[in-house]
N, C-alpha and C positions, 0 to 999 in steps of 0.2 A: 265302059266307056272312053276311048283316046284321049289321053291330058292334055290339055293344049297350056302353051306357055306364053311370057310378054304380054305384051299390050294389048293383043289381041282377046287374050282369055277374061283382061281386065274389063275392057271396054264391051264384051259380051255379056260378062255380070252385071258391070252396071243396070245394063238394059233388062235383062231378067230381073234385076231386085226391084226392082222399080226404086223405093225410098226404103228401102234396106237399110243401107249404109248411113243415110242421113239420119234415119232415127235413131241408130245405135251412137251416134255423135250426142246425144244428150243422156236417151234412156238408162245406156249402161252405164254411162260414167256417175250419174246422181245416183244410182241404185250403191253402185260398189262404193263410192268416192263418198258420199255425203256424210256431213260431221257438223255438229252445233257450234254456233260461233263462240268462243270464248274470250274474243276480243285478242289486245295485242297490249304491249306498252306505247302510250302517244305518244306519237313523235319520232317512231322507232319505222325503218322500211321494211318490210319481208318480200325476201325476194324465194320464188318456189318453181327450181323448173322439175319438168318428169317427162317420161318417156315410157312408153307401154308398144310392146310387140306381142301379133296376135297371129298363131296361125290358125286359118277358116280352110272348113273342108264343105264346099258348096255345090251340089248336084254333082261328085265324086271327083270334082277338080279341089286342087291346093291352092290358093292366094296365101299372102302376106297383108296385113294389116299395120299401120305404124302410126302411132300420134304423138308428137313432141310439143310440147306445151310450157309458156311460162308465164307466169302469174306475179303481178308486183302491187301488193296492198301497203295503206301507209296508214296508222289508227290515228284519229283524230278525237277531242272529247265528241262524245256523243255519238261517231259516225266514224267505218271504216270505209274507204272508196276502195278500189282496186279496177287492174286494167288485166285482159289476161289475150295474150295472144297462142293461137294453136294451130299446129299444120297434121292434117289426116293426109294418110294415103292409105288407096285402096289398088293394090298390084298397078304399082306405075302411073292411076288418077292420083294428082293431088290436091287439096285443096287448103286454104287458111281461112279461120275464122278470127274476128275481135271482138273481144266483151268488154264493156265496160259495165259497173257495178257499185254498188257501195252497201253496207249494212247499219241498220240504226236501232239506238236502244229507246224505245218509246217507254220509259218506266222500267218493267223488269223483263218486258216483251223484247221479242227480237224479228226486227222486221229486212229483208232484202229485196233488193230491186236491181235490176241488169238487163239491157238490152244487148245484141250482139249483130254481126253482122257477116258473111259468109261474102269472102274475096274473091270476085268474078270464079261463084262457085262451079261444082259439075255436078257434086251428086249431092252435100250438105244443104241447111237449109240458106236462102237468101238474108232471113230475117228472124231474129226471135226475141221474144222477151220472156221473162222470168220475174213473177212474184214470191216471196213466201213470206208466212208469217206464224211465228213461234208465241205462244199464250199461254201463262200458267193458268192449270186448272188446280191443282191442290199440291201445297207440297212439294216434292222435287218430280212431279208430274205436270208435263206442259203436253197441251196437244198444238199442232201443226197444221195446216193448210198452204197449197201451193196451187199456182197454175201457170200452165207454159202455152205458147202460142209462137208456133212457127207456120212460116211462110215459104213456099217450095217455086222456082219460076215455072217448071212443067207438072208436078203434082200436086199442086194447090196449098191446102191450108190442115196442119195439126194441132189439134188445142190437146192438150192434154191437164189431167186434174188430179190432185191428193187431196181428197176434202175431208179425209178420216187419218192422220197422223197422230201417232203417241211418239212422247221423249222422256224416259224414266234416270233420271241422275242417283246415282248411289257414290258419296265420297268422288275420286277421280273417272268411274265410271259412266257409261251411260249406255240404254237398252232403246232402240228406238224400230217402228214397226208400221208400215204405209201399206192403205189401200188406194190405187190408182189406176184412173180409166182415158183412154184417148181415143178422141174423134176424129177422124179421117177422114177427107175431101170424098164425097162419092163413094166410100167403102164401109160406113159406119162405126160403130165402137168395139172396142177391146178392154177388157181388163186385166190386172197382177195386182197380186201384193208382194211385200218384202219385209225381212227382218235384218236387223245387224247389232253383234253387240260389240262393246268395245272396253277393253279393261288395259288399266295403267297397272301394271307389275313392280314398279320400282321408280324412282326417276329417272332409268336409262332407257327402259324396255317398256315397250308397249305390243299390244295385240289386239284383232279384231277380226271377224268373221262374219259372212252371212249368208242371205241366198234370197233369191225371188222365184216366182213360179206364175204362170198366167200367159196371155196370150199377146203377141206381136211385139214383144222383147228387143226383136232386132226386124220383124218384117222382111221376112227375106224371100217370101216367095210369091209375094201381090194376089194372096187368098184371102177368104174369109177367114174372120180375128177366133172362128172353133176351130179350124184346120190349122193355126199356125200356134198350137201351145208349146211353151216350153219352160225353161229354166235357168238361174244363172247360181252358181256356187263359188264363193271368193272366201280368202284369206290372205292375212299380209301380219309384219311386225314392224314395229318402228324402235328405234334405236338414236339414241342422243350423240351423234358423236364427238363435240363442243358444247358447250355453255349454249352458244347462239347459232349450233346447226344440227340439222336433225337428220336421218334417214329414215323414208319409207320403204319396203319389198314387198309387193303379191304377188298374187296368181289368181287365175281365177280357170272356172271351164263352164262351157253352157252349151246347149243343146236348145234346137228348135224345129219342131215338124215344119216340112215332109226332110229335108237334106241339108242340113247345117249344126257343126260344130265349131266352136271358137274355144284355143287353147291362150292362154294368158297370162304374160308375166308383165311387171311393171317396176318402176323404182320412180322417187322423187326425193327431193332435197329441200330442205326448209331452212331459210336462212335469213338471220337476223341484224340489219345492218346496222 
């Protein structure tokens, strides 16, 4: 097939993929980026800018995806509110998303609540809300449940649930596993599973790796869930540059049937002010 370049390709693929690029905004980032909440120094402000570049092969065409994000968090006694502004670009089509949320600590448990909106969206959600709750099961084992709702101006509603998540802490390390399902308006349900391990090697270095497999991880072809099987592999390292500055770099590789491949690199800085 002859390769098409520029904005024409971007608009054509937006039409072909339906909700594909919108689901990627949340599902992929939560699978690869999820980490338990460890709190922070009360009264300090934490600023975390990040950037991700992805080379996408879809239906024999190559396009570029970009994500630029900055999050600001300010721990308080018993809560950590945060504000997040992200820009998503899919081959010359760009959308902004604004998210506000907070972590709460009821006893030894952890509650996260957030809401977000797409600002004049082309392909991301118009509105989303997320609730996650971590609860102690025994010793260092925690369970977690998550529910997410996303509304799209033309494609309708998507519900994503994680009814069976586990986190095991040992020292400064953790391992987590999740089972998730999604329900898309007029298109039925899909399901997938994911695992992630994170290890602190010493006060300066850390390492993480994980994988996910299942249906509609990206939803690139607007097909029945059984025909959109795929997987994600990802890994990365953390390095403390200064006492209050930490650099994280990572990469990932993903495929989804019938014709989708995603190769990504990313970097972020966590800065305590």
